[in-house]
NUMI-442838 format. One record per residue: x, y, z of N, C-alpha, C in turn; residue in one letter. Coordinates in steps of 0.1 Angstrom, whole numbers, padded with zeros to 4 digits, always signed. Atoms other than C-alpha are relative to their C-alpha. Layout:
N
XYZXYZXYZa/...
end
This chain:
281
+0009-0012+0000+0000+0000+0000+0009+0012+0000m/-0008-0012+0000+0014+0034-0010-0006+0010+0011n/+0004-0010-0010+0012+0065+0012-0014+0005-0002l/+0013-0006+0003-0019+0079-0005-0011-0010+0004l/+0010+0010-0004-0039+0047+0000-0001-0001+0015l/+0000+0001-0014-0029+0046+0036-0008+0013+0006a/+0007-0012-0004-0041+0082+0040-0015+0000-0003e/+0015+0002+0004-0074+0074+0022-0007-0009+0010v/+0006+0008-0011-0080+0047+0048-0003+0007+0012a/+0003-0008-0012-0076+0071+0076-0011+0010-0002q/+0010-0010+0004-0097+0097+0058-0014-0007+0000a/+0013+0007+0001-0125+0071+0053-0005-0001+0015t/+0005+0001-0014-0126+0065+0091-0004+0013+0005q/+0004-0013-0005-0127+0102+0098-0014+0004-0005r/+0013-0003+0006-0156+0107+0074-0011-0008+0005l/+0010+0009-0005-0174+0077+0087-0004+0005+0014a/+0003-0005-0014-0171+0091+0123-0008+0013-0001d/+0007-0012+0002-0185+0124+0110-0014-0002-0005a/+0013+0003+0005-0216+0107+0097-0002+0002-0015g/+0001-0001+0014-0208+0111+0060-0005-0013-0006v/+0007+0012+0004-0231+0086+0042+0009-0010-0009p/-0009+0008+0008-0204+0073+0017+0014+0003+0002s/-0013-0004-0004-0171+0077+0035+0011-0005-0009p/-0011+0005+0009-0149+0054+0013+0000+0007-0013r/+0001-0007+0013-0162+0068-0020+0005+0014+0001f/-0004-0014-0001-0158+0104-0008+0015+0002+0002d/-0014-0001-0003-0123+0098+0006+0008-0002-0013a/-0007+0003+0012-0112+0083-0027-0002+0010-0011e/+0003-0010+0010-0129+0109-0049+0008+0013+0003e/-0008-0012-0004-0112+0137-0029+0015-0002-0003l/-0014+0004+0003-0079+0119-0033+0003+0001-0015a/-0001-0001+0014-0084+0116-0070+0000+0014-0005a/+0001-0014+0004-0094+0152-0073+0013+0008+0003f/-0012-0007-0004-0065+0166-0054+0013-0004-0008v/-0012+0004+0007-0039+0145-0072-0002-0001-0015h/+0002+0000+0015-0054+0148-0107+0000-0013-0007g/+0001+0014+0006-0060+0111-0113-0014-0005+0002v/+0012+0006-0001-0089+0088-0116+0000-0009+0013k/+0000+0008-0013-0101+0068-0085+0007-0013-0001r/-0007+0013+0002-0088+0036-0100+0015+0001-0002g/-0015-0002+0002-0053+0051-0104+0007+0005+0013e/-0006-0005-0013-0047+0061-0067+0012-0008+0004l/-0012+0008-0004-0023+0032-0062+0012+0004-0008h/-0011-0004+0008-0001+0047-0089+0007+0013+0004n/-0005-0013-0004+0005+0080-0071+0012-0003+0009v/-0012+0002-0007+0041+0080-0058-0001+0007+0014k/+0000-0006-0013+0047+0087-0021+0005+0014+0000d/-0006-0014+0000+0068+0117-0030-0010+0010-0006a/+0010-0009+0006+0038+0131-0049-0012+0002+0008d/+0012-0002-0009+0014+0130-0020-0002+0015+0003f/+0003-0014-0002-0003+0164-0017-0007+0002+0013d/+0006-0002-0013-0010+0176+0018-0014+0007+0000a/+0013-0006+0001-0040+0196+0005-0011-0010+0001r/+0010+0011-0002-0058+0163+0006-0007+0001+0013y/+0006-0001-0013-0063+0168+0043-0009+0012+0002w/+0009-0011-0001-0078+0202+0038-0013-0003-0006e/+0012+0005+0007-0103+0187+0014-0008-0009+0009a/+0007+0010-0009-0111+0159+0039-0006+0008+0011v/+0005-0008-0011-0116+0185+0067-0013+0007-0004a/+0013-0006+0005-0142+0203+0045-0011-0010-0001r/+0010+0010+0001-0160+0171+0038-0005-0005+0014r/+0003+0004-0014-0158+0161+0075-0010+0010+0006e/+0010-0010-0005-0177+0194+0082-0013+0000-0007a/+0012+0003+0008-0204+0181+0058-0002+0010-0011r/+0001-0008+0012-0196+0205+0030-0002-0010-0011e/+0002+0010+0010-0209+0187-0001+0013-0003-0008p/-0011+0004+0008-0184+0167-0020+0001+0008-0013l/+0000-0007+0013-0194+0184-0052+0004+0014+0001q/-0005-0014-0002-0187+0219-0038+0015+0000+0001h/-0014+0000-0002-0152+0208-0029+0007-0003-0014i/-0006+0004+0013-0145+0192-0063-0004+0009-0012t/+0005-0009+0011-0166+0217-0083-0007-0007-0011g/+0006+0007+0011-0182+0190-0103-0011-0010+0006r/+0010+0010-0004-0213+0167-0102-0002-0008-0013a/+0003+0009+0011-0220+0137-0124-0015-0003+0000f/+0014+0002+0002-0255+0132-0138-0002-0007-0013f/+0001+0008+0012-0263+0104-0163+0013+0001-0008r/-0013-0001+0007-0237+0111-0190+0007+0013+0000y/-0005-0014+0000-0229+0146-0180+0010+0002+0012l/-0008-0005-0011-0202+0162-0159-0003+0015+0001e/+0005-0014-0002-0216+0195-0145+0008+0007+0010l/-0007-0008-0009-0200+0224-0128-0011+0005+0011q/+0009-0004-0011-0216+0232-0094+0008+0006+0011v/-0006-0006-0011-0209+0252-0063-0010+0008+0008g/+0010-0007-0009-0225+0275-0037-0010+0008-0009p/+0010-0008+0007-0258+0290-0049-0009-0009-0009g/+0008+0009+0009-0270+0260-0069-0003-0013+0006v/+0004+0013-0005-0288+0228-0060+0009-0011-0006f/-0008+0010+0006-0265+0198-0064-0009-0012-0005v/+0009+0011+0005-0282+0172-0086+0002-0013+0007p/+0000+0012-0008-0290+0139-0069-0002-0012-0010r/+0002+0012+0008-0288+0103-0083-0014-0004-0002p/+0014+0004+0001-0325+0097-0077-0007+0007-0012e/+0007-0007+0011-0334+0123-0103+0004-0006-0013t/-0004+0006+0013-0316+0103-0130-0012-0010-0005e/+0010+0009+0005-0345+0078-0130-0012+0008-0005s/+0011-0009+0005-0370+0107-0134+0003+0004-0014v/-0004-0004+0013-0351+0119-0164-0001-0012-0010v/+0000+0012+0009-0348+0083-0178-0014-0003-0005g/+0014+0003+0004-0386+0079-0178-0004+0011-0010w/+0004-0011+0009-0391+0113-0195+0007-0002-0014a/-0007+0002+0013-0365+0105-0222-0007-0011-0008i/+0007+0011+0007-0383+0072-0230-0013+0005-0005e/+0013-0005+0003-0416+0090-0230+0000+0009-0013a/-0002-0009+0012-0404+0117-0255+0003-0008-0012v/-0004+0008+0011-0388+0091-0277-0012-0007-0006r/+0012+0007+0004-0421+0073-0279-0011+0009-0007a/+0009-0009+0006-0439+0104-0291+0002+0000-0015m/-0001-0002+0015-0446+0108-0328+0002+0014-0003d/-0003-0014+0001-0429+0142-0328+0014+0000-0005v/-0013+0000+0006-0399+0150-0351+0010+0008+0009v/-0009-0009-0008-0385+0179-0329-0008+0003+0013e/+0008-0003-0012-0401+0176-0295+0004+0012+0008p/-0003-0012-0008-0404+0208-0274-0001-0004+0015l/-0002+0004-0014-0393+0203-0238+0003+0012+0009i/-0003-0011-0010-0394+0227-0208+0004-0006+0013v/-0005+0004-0014-0374+0222-0176-0002+0012+0009d/+0003-0011-0009-0388+0243-0148+0008-0002+0013l/-0009+0001-0011-0367+0251-0117+0013-0007-0003c/-0010+0008+0007-0337+0241-0137+0013-0002+0008s/-0013+0001-0008-0308+0248-0112+0012-0001-0008g/-0013+0002+0007-0276+0234-0126-0002-0002-0015s/+0003+0004+0013-0293+0225-0158+0001-0014-0003g/-0003+0014+0002-0288+0188-0153-0011-0007-0008a/+0011+0006+0007-0323+0178-0164-0001+0004-0015i/+0001-0006+0014-0324+0201-0195+0011-0005-0008a/-0011+0005+0008-0290+0191-0206+0000-0015-0003l/+0001+0014+0002-0296+0154-0202-0011-0003-0011a/+0010+0002+0010-0328+0157-0222+0005+0004-0014m/-0005-0005+0013-0311+0177-0250+0011-0010-0005a/-0010+0009+0005-0282+0152-0251-0006-0013-0005q/+0005+0014+0002-0303+0120-0251-0012+0000-0009e/+0010-0001+0011-0331+0133-0274+0005+0010-0010v/-0009-0009+0008-0309+0147-0301-0008+0011-0008p/+0007-0010+0008-0336+0166-0321-0010+0008+0008r/+0009-0008-0009-0354+0181-0291+0004+0014+0000s/-0002-0014-0003-0358+0218-0285-0003+0002+0015r/+0001+0001-0014-0352+0223-0248+0002+0015+0006v/-0001-0013-0007-0358+0254-0226+0001-0003+0015h/-0003+0001-0015-0345+0257-0190-0004+0013+0006a/+0005-0012-0007-0362+0282-0166+0006-0001+0014v/-0005-0001-0014-0345+0293-0133-0002+0014+0005e/+0003-0013-0006-0354+0321-0110+0012+0007+0006l/-0011-0005-0008-0324+0325-0088+0012+0005-0009s/-0011-0005+0008-0296+0347-0102+0013-0008+0004e/-0012+0008-0005-0270+0327-0081+0000-0013-0008d/+0001+0013+0007-0282+0294-0096+0002+0002-0015a/+0000-0002+0015-0286+0309-0131+0014+0001-0005l/-0014+0000+0005-0248+0315-0133+0005-0014-0003k/-0004+0014+0003-0243+0277-0131-0008-0006-0011w/+0008+0005+0012-0272+0270-0155+0007+0004-0013t/-0006-0005+0012-0256+0292-0181+0014-0006-0003r/-0014+0006+0002-0221+0279-0175-0001-0014-0005k/+0001+0014+0004-0232+0243-0179-0006-0001-0014n/+0007+0001+0013-0254+0251-0209+0008+0006-0012a/-0008-0007+0010-0227+0270-0228+0004-0010-0011e/-0003+0008+0011-0223+0255-0262-0010-0011-0003g/+0010+0010+0002-0254+0233-0259-0012+0006-0008s/+0012-0005+0007-0288+0235-0276-0010+0005+0010r/+0010-0004-0010-0305+0244-0243-0001+0015+0000v/+0002-0015-0002-0321+0279-0242-0003+0002+0014a/+0002-0003-0014-0318+0293-0207-0007+0013+0002v/+0008-0012-0003-0343+0318-0193+0000+0002+0015h/+0002-0003-0014-0344+0336-0160-0015+0004+0002q/+0014-0003-0002-0379+0337-0147-0007-0009+0011g/+0008+0008-0009-0405+0324-0123-0007-0012-0007d/+0006+0011+0006-0416+0289-0131-0015+0000-0001a/+0015-0001+0000-0452+0298-0124-0005+0009-0010l/+0005-0009+0011-0454+0324-0151+0009-0001-0012t/-0011+0001+0011-0426+0313-0175-0006-0003-0014a/+0001+0003+0014-0426+0312-0213-0015+0000-0005l/+0014-0001+0006-0462+0324-0222+0000-0001-0015p/-0001+0001+0015-0450+0325-0258-0001-0015-0005e/+0001+0015+0003-0450+0286-0257-0013-0006+0004l/+0013+0006-0005-0485+0282-0243-0006-0009-0011d/+0007+0010+0009-0502+0251-0258+0008-0007-0010g/-0008+0006+0010-0472+0240-0278+0010-0011+0005q/-0011+0009-0006-0449+0220-0254-0004-0014+0001v/+0003+0015-0001-0447+0182-0256+0003-0006+0013d/-0003+0006-0013-0431+0176-0222+0004+0011+0009l/-0004-0009-0011-0428+0197-0190+0006-0009+0011v/-0006+0008-0011-0404+0183-0164+0006+0010+0010i/-0005-0009-0011-0393+0197-0130+0004-0009+0012s/-0004+0004-0013-0374+0188-0099-0001+0012+0009n/+0003-0012-0007-0390+0215-0078+0004-0001+0015p/-0001+0002-0014-0386+0223-0041-0012-0007+0005p/+0012+0007-0005-0408+0199-0022+0002-0005+0015y/-0002+0004-0014-0395+0195+0014-0009+0009+0009i/+0008-0008-0010-0421+0206+0041+0009+0008+0009p/-0007-0008-0010-0409+0234+0063+0001-0007+0013l/+0000+0007-0013-0417+0212+0093+0011-0011+0000t/-0010+0010+0001-0390+0188+0081+0015+0005+0001e/-0013-0007+0001-0361+0213+0083+0011-0007+0008w/-0010+0005-0009-0343+0197+0112+0005-0014-0004e/-0003+0013+0004-0343+0163+0095+0008-0001-0013y/-0007-0001+0013-0326+0174+0063+0015-0002+0002v/-0015+0003-0002-0290+0162+0058+0007+0014-0001a/-0007-0013-0001-0265+0190+0066+0005+0004-0014p/-0005-0004+0014-0251+0189+0030-0010+0008-0007e/+0011-0007+0007-0285+0200+0017-0004+0012+0008a/+0006-0011-0008-0298+0221+0046+0009+0012+0001r/-0010-0011-0003-0266+0241+0051+0007+0006-0012d/-0007-0004+0012-0254+0244+0015-0008+0002-0012h/+0008-0002+0012-0281+0240-0011-0009+0012+0003d/+0009-0012-0002-0303+0271-0017-0013-0004+0007p/+0013+0003-0007-0333+0272+0006-0011+0000-0009q/+0012+0000+0009-0356+0281-0022+0000-0012-0009m/+0000+0012+0008-0346+0249-0040-0004-0012+0008a/+0003+0011-0009-0355+0228-0010-0014+0000+0006l/+0013+0000-0008-0386+0240+0009-0011+0007-0007f/+0012-0005+0007-0421+0247-0003-0013-0001+0008s/+0012+0000-0008-0447+0254+0023-0001-0011+0011g/+0001+0009-0012-0460+0235+0053+0000-0015-0004e/+0001+0014+0004-0467+0203+0033+0010-0003-0011d/-0010+0002+0011-0439+0208+0007-0006+0000-0014g/+0006+0001+0013-0464+0209-0022-0004+0013-0006l/+0004-0013+0005-0469+0246-0027+0004+0002-0014d/-0006-0002+0013-0446+0248-0057-0006-0009-0010t/+0006+0010+0010-0460+0216-0073-0014+0004-0004i/+0013-0004+0004-0495+0230-0071+0000+0011-0010r/-0002-0011+0010-0483+0261-0090+0004-0006-0013g/-0006+0006+0012-0464+0240-0115-0011-0008-0008l/+0012+0007+0007-0497+0220-0122-0006+0010-0010e/+0007-0010+0009-0512+0252-0136+0009+0005-0011r/-0010-0004+0011-0480+0262-0155+0000-0011-0010t/-0001+0012+0010-0477+0227-0171-0013+0000-0009a/+0012+0000+0008-0514+0228-0181+0000+0011-0011h/+0000-0012+0009-0509+0262-0197+0010-0003-0012r/-0010+0002+0010-0477+0252-0216-0003-0012-0009l/+0001+0012+0008-0486+0217-0228-0010+0001-0011l/+0010+0003+0010-0503+0208-0260-0009-0011+0005r/+0008+0011-0004-0533+0184-0256+0008-0013-0003p/-0008+0012+0001-0517+0150-0250+0014+0001+0005g/-0014-0002-0005-0485+0165-0237+0001-0005+0014g/-0002+0006-0013-0469+0151-0206+0007+0009+0010l/-0007-0007-0010-0458+0165-0173+0007-0010+0009v/-0008+0009-0008-0431+0148-0151+0005+0009+0012v/-0004-0008-0012-0426+0161-0115+0006-0009+0011i/-0006+0007-0011-0402+0148-0089-0006+0004+0013e/+0005-0004-0013-0414+0147-0053+0007-0009+0010h/-0006+0008-0011-0403+0133-0019-0006-0014+0000a/+0005+0013-0001-0407+0096-0013-0012-0001+0009d/+0011+0000-0009-0431+0104+0015-0012+0006-0005t/+0012-0007+0006-0454+0123-0009-0007-0009-0010q/+0006+0009+0009-0463+0092-0029-0015+0000+0002g/+0015+0000-0001-0500+0093-0037-0006+0013+0001g/+0005-0014-0002-0504+0130-0029+0001+0008-0013q/-0002-0009+0012-0490+0145-0061-0009-0004-0011v/+0009+0003+0011-0511+0126-0086-0014+0006+0002p/+0013-0007-0003-0542+0140-0069+0000+0014-0004w/-0001-0014+0004-0530+0175-0078-0003+0000-0015i/+0002+0000+0015-0531+0165-0115-0013-0009-0003f/+0012+0008+0000-0567+0154-0114-0008+0003-0013n/+0008-0001+0012-0594+0150-0141-0007+0013-0001e/+0007-0013-0001-0613+0181-0129+0009+0012-0005e/-0009-0011+0004-0582+0202-0137+0005-0002-0014s/-0003+0002+0014-0579+0188-0172+0012-0010-0002g/-0011+0009+0001-0555+0159-0167-0006-0015-0002w/+0003+0014+0001-0555+0122-0175+0012-0009+0003a/-0011+0010-0002-0535+0091-0166+0010+0004+0011d/-0009-0004-0011-0520+0107-0134+0005-0012+0007a/-0005+0012-0007-0497+0082-0117+0013+0003+0006a/-0013-0001-0007-0467+0078-0094+0009-0011-0005d/-0010+0010+0005-0435+0060-0103+0011-0001+0010h/-0011+0002-0010-0407+0045-0081+0014+0003-0006p/-0014-0002+0004-0370+0053-0081+0007-0014+0001d/-0007+0013+0000-0343+0026-0081-0001-0007+0013l/+0002+0006-0013-0349+0020-0044-0015-0004+0002n/+0014+0004+0000-0386+0012-0052-0008+0009+0009k/+0008-0010-0008-0397+0044-0033-0007+0009-0010r/+0007-0010+0009-0423+0067-0049+0008+0012-0002p/-0010-0011+0002-0402+0094-0065-0005+0011-0010r/+0005-0011+0009-0421+0112-0093-0014-0004-0005f/+0013+0002+0005-0455+0117-0107-0001+0005-0015a/+0002-0004+0013-0466+0120-0143-0015+0001-0003t/+0014-0001+0005-0498+0130-0161+0000+0005-0014a/+0002-0004+0014-0511+0137-0196-0011+0011-0001r/+0011-0010+0001-0530+0169-0205-0011-0006-0009k/+0011+0007+0007-0564+0157-0215-0003+0007-0013a/+0004-0005+0014-0576+0160-0251-0013+0008+0002m/+0013-0008-0001-0604+0187-0256-0012-0008-0004p/
end
């Protein structure tokens, strides 16, 4: 075992003692980042090349600063995104939401599907949709100026059109034309604040996390936005907390002009997102 791997073992124990959920992975990822190698190449780093800044990075993670803020990058499906303070760090569970949406759009008989990502944050969803549905026209909407800096940075050179605006009033020029509306909105109830992981509670933007007493305030607003934007037969896909399974499909009810509202599980078989189809006239 070289010096770096020995240090990684110590760092893993420190991170585990601090309550970090994935201590070994994070210790290795930080080592790879600081030394400019891949995780699988850590054993090749010579003892003389050990960089003491590794322990600075470990101390930051030990204090529950998000791994992605330390490395400045987040991985989402086939993307590597730039992230940092001011923007919500994309989570693995959202990948299954996007996967469902991609398959749904591919199944549509539309040559150049029109897609809108509301509450876009880092742009992860919009960029994944654009990358994996090559002829799609994708719009990303983000309200926060701090987050928008990251959206624009990640979308640079892509086909995604980025807009600053309120998701509840966004893009009136596209009313009735959109094939799919997708969003990972704030959905944590204010009453759950103390139970949120420190990485999210202390570092993600509050407006990206919390939404009223039951967590559903923004989703109720997005229901109206999605109905306005979608063409008849168009789809809406909304991520929600696993504890809100069953509640969100009721928001997209027949009386409000929706059909086929349903919940879907994530990879852990927990209810993670709801979908609905705008009813035909």
